C-alpha positions as CSV (number, residue, x, y, z in Angstrom):
1,M,28.0,16.0,11.4
2,N,31.4,14.7,12.6
3,R,33.8,13.0,10.2
4,S,33.2,9.6,11.7
5,L,29.4,9.7,10.9
6,I,30.2,10.8,7.4
7,R,32.6,7.8,7.1
8,L,29.8,5.6,8.4
9,M,27.6,6.7,5.5
10,R,30.4,5.7,3.0
11,P,29.8,8.5,0.5
12,G,32.5,7.1,-1.7
13,D,30.3,4.1,-2.3
14,W,27.5,6.3,-3.7
15,V,29.2,5.8,-7.1
16,K,27.6,2.4,-7.0
17,N,24.2,4.1,-7.5
18,V,25.2,5.2,-11.1
19,F,23.1,2.1,-12.1
20,V,20.1,4.4,-11.6
21,L,21.3,6.5,-14.6
22,P,21.4,4.1,-17.6
23,A,17.6,4.1,-18.0
24,L,17.5,7.8,-18.9
25,F,20.8,7.7,-20.8
26,F,19.7,4.9,-23.1
27,A,16.2,6.2,-23.5
28,L,17.4,9.7,-24.3
29,P,17.5,9.4,-28.1
30,S,14.0,8.0,-28.2
31,L,12.7,10.6,-25.8
32,L,14.3,13.4,-27.9
33,E,12.7,11.9,-31.1
34,Q,9.3,12.0,-29.4
35,G,9.8,15.6,-28.4
36,Q,9.6,15.0,-24.7
37,A,11.0,17.6,-22.3
38,I,14.2,16.1,-20.9
39,A,14.8,18.5,-17.9
40,P,12.0,17.1,-15.7
41,L,13.0,13.5,-16.5
42,A,16.7,14.3,-15.6
43,L,15.5,15.9,-12.4
44,R,13.6,12.7,-11.5
45,T,16.6,10.6,-12.2
46,V,18.8,12.8,-10.0
47,I,16.2,12.5,-7.2
48,A,16.2,8.7,-7.6
49,F,20.0,8.7,-7.4
50,V,19.9,10.8,-4.2
51,A,17.1,8.7,-2.7
52,F,19.0,5.4,-3.3
53,S,22.3,6.9,-2.0
54,L,20.6,7.9,1.3
55,L,18.9,4.5,1.5
56,A,22.1,2.7,0.9
57,S,23.9,4.8,3.5
58,G,21.2,4.1,6.0
59,F,21.8,0.4,5.5
60,Y,25.5,0.7,5.6
61,A,25.1,2.0,9.2
62,F,22.6,-0.7,10.0
63,N,25.0,-3.4,8.6
64,D,27.9,-2.0,10.7
65,I,25.8,-2.2,13.8
66,V,24.9,-5.9,13.2
67,D,28.5,-6.7,12.2
68,V,30.4,-4.8,14.9
69,E,31.8,-7.8,16.7
70,S,32.9,-9.6,13.4
71,D,34.4,-6.3,12.1
72,R,36.5,-6.0,15.3
73,A,38.1,-9.3,14.5
74,H,39.0,-8.4,10.9
75,P,42.4,-6.7,10.4
76,V,41.0,-4.1,8.0
77,K,37.3,-3.7,9.0
78,R,38.2,-3.1,12.6
79,R,38.9,0.5,11.5
80,R,35.3,1.1,10.6
81,P,33.7,3.9,12.8
82,I,31.5,1.6,15.0
83,A,34.0,-1.2,15.3
84,S,36.8,1.3,16.3
85,G,34.5,3.1,18.8
86,S,34.5,6.5,17.1
87,V,30.7,6.2,16.6
88,S,28.4,4.6,19.2
89,V,25.8,2.1,18.3
90,R,23.0,4.5,19.4
91,Q,24.4,7.3,17.1
92,A,24.6,4.8,14.2
93,A,21.0,3.6,14.8
94,I,19.6,7.1,14.8
95,L,21.5,7.9,11.6
96,S,20.3,4.8,9.9
97,V,16.6,5.5,10.7
98,V,16.8,9.1,9.6
99,L,18.5,8.3,6.3
100,I,16.2,5.4,5.4
101,T,13.1,7.4,6.3
102,L,14.3,10.4,4.3
103,A,15.1,8.2,1.3
104,L,11.6,6.7,1.3
105,V,9.9,10.1,1.6
106,I,11.9,11.5,-1.3
107,A,11.1,8.5,-3.5
108,G,7.4,8.9,-2.7
109,L,7.5,12.4,-3.9
110,V,8.5,11.1,-7.4
111,N,6.0,8.3,-7.9
112,L,4.6,5.2,-6.4
113,M,6.7,2.8,-8.6
114,L,10.0,4.4,-7.4
115,L,8.8,4.2,-3.8
116,S,7.9,0.5,-4.3
117,T,11.3,-0.3,-5.8
118,L,13.1,1.3,-2.8
119,L,10.8,-0.6,-0.4
120,V,11.7,-3.9,-2.1
121,Y,15.4,-3.0,-1.8
122,A,14.9,-2.1,1.9
123,G,13.3,-5.5,2.6
124,L,16.1,-7.3,0.9
125,Q,18.7,-5.3,2.9
126,V,17.0,-6.2,6.2
127,A,17.0,-9.9,5.2
128,Y,20.6,-9.6,4.1
129,D,21.8,-7.9,7.3
130,L,19.9,-10.2,9.7
131,G,21.1,-13.5,8.3
132,V,21.2,-13.9,4.5
133,K,24.7,-12.5,4.3
134,R,25.9,-15.6,6.1
135,V,24.6,-18.0,3.4
136,M,27.2,-18.6,0.7
137,I,26.2,-17.4,-2.8
138,V,22.7,-16.4,-1.7
139,D,24.3,-13.3,0.0
140,V,25.9,-12.2,-3.3
141,V,22.7,-12.9,-5.3
142,V,20.8,-10.6,-2.9
143,V,23.4,-7.9,-3.3
144,A,23.3,-8.2,-7.1
145,V,19.5,-8.1,-7.1
146,G,19.8,-4.9,-5.1
147,F,21.9,-3.4,-8.0
148,A,19.3,-4.6,-10.5
149,L,16.7,-2.7,-8.5
150,R,18.8,0.4,-8.8
151,A,18.5,0.1,-12.6
152,T,14.8,-0.6,-12.2
153,A,14.5,2.5,-10.0
154,G,16.0,4.7,-12.8
155,A,13.4,3.4,-15.2
156,A,10.6,3.7,-12.7
157,A,11.5,7.3,-12.0
158,I,10.9,8.3,-15.6
159,S,8.3,5.7,-16.4
160,V,10.1,3.9,-19.3
161,P,10.5,0.2,-19.9
162,I,13.8,-1.5,-19.3
163,S,15.3,-4.4,-21.2
164,V,15.6,-7.8,-19.3
165,W,19.0,-8.2,-20.9
166,L,20.2,-4.9,-19.4
167,L,18.9,-6.0,-16.0
168,L,20.6,-9.4,-16.3
169,C,23.9,-7.7,-17.3
170,V,23.7,-5.4,-14.2
171,F,22.9,-8.5,-12.1
172,F,25.8,-10.6,-13.3
173,L,28.3,-7.7,-13.2
174,C,27.3,-6.9,-9.7
175,A,27.5,-10.6,-8.7
176,F,31.1,-10.5,-10.0
177,L,31.8,-7.4,-7.9
178,G,30.2,-9.1,-4.9
179,F,32.5,-12.1,-5.3
180,I,35.4,-9.7,-5.8
181,K,34.7,-8.2,-2.4
182,R,34.7,-11.6,-0.8
183,L,38.1,-12.4,-2.4
184,C,39.4,-9.0,-1.4
185,D,38.3,-9.6,2.2
186,L,40.1,-13.0,2.2
187,A,43.2,-11.7,0.6
188,S,43.5,-8.6,2.9
189,A,43.0,-10.8,6.0
190,E,45.7,-13.2,4.8
191,A,48.1,-10.4,4.1
192,E,47.6,-9.0,7.6
193,G,48.1,-12.4,9.2
194,G,44.7,-12.3,11.0
195,A,42.5,-15.2,12.1
196,W,39.4,-13.8,10.4
197,H,37.1,-16.1,8.5
198,S,34.3,-15.2,6.1
199,P,30.9,-15.4,7.9
200,A,29.4,-17.0,4.8
201,G,32.3,-19.5,4.4
202,Y,34.2,-17.9,1.5
203,D,37.5,-19.4,2.6
204,D,38.5,-21.3,-0.6
205,R,40.2,-19.3,-3.3
206,N,39.6,-21.9,-5.9
207,E,35.8,-21.8,-5.3
208,L,35.8,-18.0,-5.4
209,N,37.8,-18.1,-8.6
210,W,35.2,-20.4,-10.2
211,L,32.3,-18.1,-9.0
212,L,34.2,-15.1,-10.4
213,G,34.8,-16.8,-13.7
214,I,31.2,-17.7,-14.2
215,S,29.8,-14.3,-13.2
216,A,32.3,-12.4,-15.3
217,A,31.5,-14.5,-18.4
218,L,27.8,-14.1,-17.9
219,A,28.1,-10.3,-17.4
220,I,29.9,-9.9,-20.7
221,V,27.5,-12.3,-22.5
222,T,24.4,-10.6,-21.3
223,Y,25.9,-7.2,-22.1
224,L,26.4,-8.4,-25.7
225,M,22.9,-9.9,-25.8
226,Y,21.5,-6.5,-24.7
227,T,23.5,-4.5,-27.3
228,L,22.4,-6.9,-30.1
229,S,18.8,-7.4,-28.9
230,P,15.7,-6.2,-30.7
231,H,15.0,-3.8,-27.8
232,A,18.4,-2.1,-28.4
233,W,17.8,-2.1,-32.2
234,E,14.4,-0.5,-31.7
235,L,15.9,2.3,-29.6
236,F,19.2,2.9,-31.4
237,G,19.1,1.1,-34.8
238,P,22.6,0.3,-36.2
239,R,24.2,2.4,-33.5
240,S,23.6,-0.4,-31.0
241,T,26.3,-2.4,-32.7
242,G,28.8,0.3,-31.5
243,F,28.0,-0.7,-27.9
244,A,28.8,-4.3,-28.7
245,L,32.2,-3.3,-30.1
246,L,33.1,-1.8,-26.7
247,S,32.9,-5.1,-24.9
248,P,36.8,-5.6,-24.8
249,L,37.0,-2.5,-22.6
250,A,34.5,-4.2,-20.2
251,M,36.6,-7.4,-20.2
252,I,39.8,-5.4,-19.4
253,S,38.1,-3.6,-16.5
254,I,36.7,-6.9,-15.1
255,H,40.2,-8.4,-15.1
256,R,41.7,-5.4,-13.4
257,F,39.2,-5.6,-10.5
258,Y,40.1,-9.3,-10.1
259,R,43.8,-8.5,-10.1
260,R,43.3,-5.9,-7.4
261,A,41.3,-8.3,-5.3
262,L,44.1,-11.0,-5.5
263,R,46.4,-8.5,-3.9
264,G,43.9,-7.5,-1.2
265,R,43.5,-4.0,-2.5
266,S,40.3,-2.1,-1.8
267,D,37.2,-3.4,-3.7
268,S,35.7,0.1,-3.8
269,P,35.0,1.2,-7.5
270,L,36.0,4.7,-6.5
271,D,39.4,3.5,-5.2
272,A,39.9,1.5,-8.4
273,L,39.2,4.6,-10.5
274,R,41.7,6.6,-8.5
275,E,44.5,4.1,-8.3
276,D,44.3,2.0,-11.4
277,R,45.0,3.9,-14.6
278,A,43.9,1.0,-16.8
279,V,40.5,1.0,-15.2
280,M,40.2,4.8,-15.5
281,A,41.3,4.6,-19.2
282,C,38.7,1.9,-19.9
283,I,35.9,3.8,-18.2
284,V,36.8,7.0,-20.1
285,L,37.1,5.2,-23.5
286,F,33.9,3.2,-22.9
287,S,32.0,6.5,-22.0
288,V,33.4,8.2,-25.1
289,G,32.6,5.2,-27.2
290,V,29.0,5.2,-26.0
291,L,28.6,8.9,-26.7
292,V,30.1,8.5,-30.2
293,S,27.9,5.5,-30.9
294,L,24.8,7.4,-29.8
295,Y,25.3,10.9,-31.2
296,A,28.3,11.2,-33.6
297,P,27.0,12.2,-37.1
298,G,27.4,9.5,-39.7
299,V,28.2,6.7,-37.3
300,E,24.8,5.0,-37.9
301,D,25.5,4.8,-41.7
302,I,29.1,3.5,-41.1
303,L,28.0,0.8,-38.7
304,A,25.1,-0.2,-40.9
305,K,27.4,-0.7,-43.9
306,L,30.1,-2.5,-41.9
307,F,27.8,-4.9,-40.0
308,A,24.7,-5.0,-42.2
309,A,24.2,-8.8,-41.8
310,G,24.5,-8.7,-38.0
311,T,22.3,-5.8,-37.5
312,S,19.6,-7.2,-39.9
313,A,19.6,-10.4,-37.9
314,S,19.3,-8.5,-34.7
315,A,16.4,-6.5,-36.0
316,G,14.6,-9.7,-36.9
């Protein structure tokens, strides 16, 4: 496979499929307590991640076929493989069909629920690429639902329930990232002096700023609602309070993504991790904080003593 076809698959964006992983990660303490074998569940989660990555890559190729003329008018997107001519439309179409088919076959080997989740995602993507992406706000809502489906796929792969608060948190966080992408596209086009206009009409920075503020606030609020919910308390007990205490790190990361978009920098999460030390530090500290909250000896007792009133209320 030549380098242009690999670029068309956007493997750097596979990091977005980490939303498949939280279902296993957060269910792990309960599963260990029940004495369930973790290795088969971990394998199913990895398979779900691979299936979603292949499916997403298939639709990246499909999207670039549909958008080829618009991309050629954008000062940055014109460098994409199809728009630049390094990959033909026929090659991209074949790659798209192969990747989507392979993803669905792999999902079907796990269970029917995972296959159904991927089929719903595929239907949303077809609708998105064929017209929904030109409808302001609806386009971002569809993208965010797609990420919520990733979280659902992780739960479906291992047959565990998922909190509605966690799904809402994923939805609003990804809506924020969707609006970040729109702002980044606008800022990069302005910086290059091009005549490009958003197909969905995202040409007003003030409107985008309002949408970003609303989605960012709701992402943080729903994250806190999840960490303090009866569902989280049932799974983790007082340790769930530790997750809530990590919310300032989420707030810092959200602001850094916004700051990058204002300057027309790449909206790719992988690029942000590579280029922004503050984002990297927040992700590392957040990950360490979650691990400490879940597994460090004595943390449960410390949190229960410090926040007895709050945890009791959450348990009720």
